[in-house]
C-alpha angles and dihedrals in degrees: 000000000000123000092254092049091050090050091049091051091051093047111100115232120222110229136174121228121224088257092058099252116131120230137166125241129183116243089228091057089050092052091054093047092047089052091051092050092048090051090050091048092051090051092048089051091051090050090050091051090050092049091048091051092050092047092051091050091048093049092052092053 
């Protein structure tokens, strides 16, 4: 990672929660959380595909 990228990751980001209170979060923490959410989304999509396949097979008899 370049020096500018490392500085960007260390820089806190000011965010506003849904309830209107401000808080600071580290960009690195956000990257990790986003990766977790993307992995969960991929798993959910795979489950939906499997369910769809089963329903198709059941409907055909």
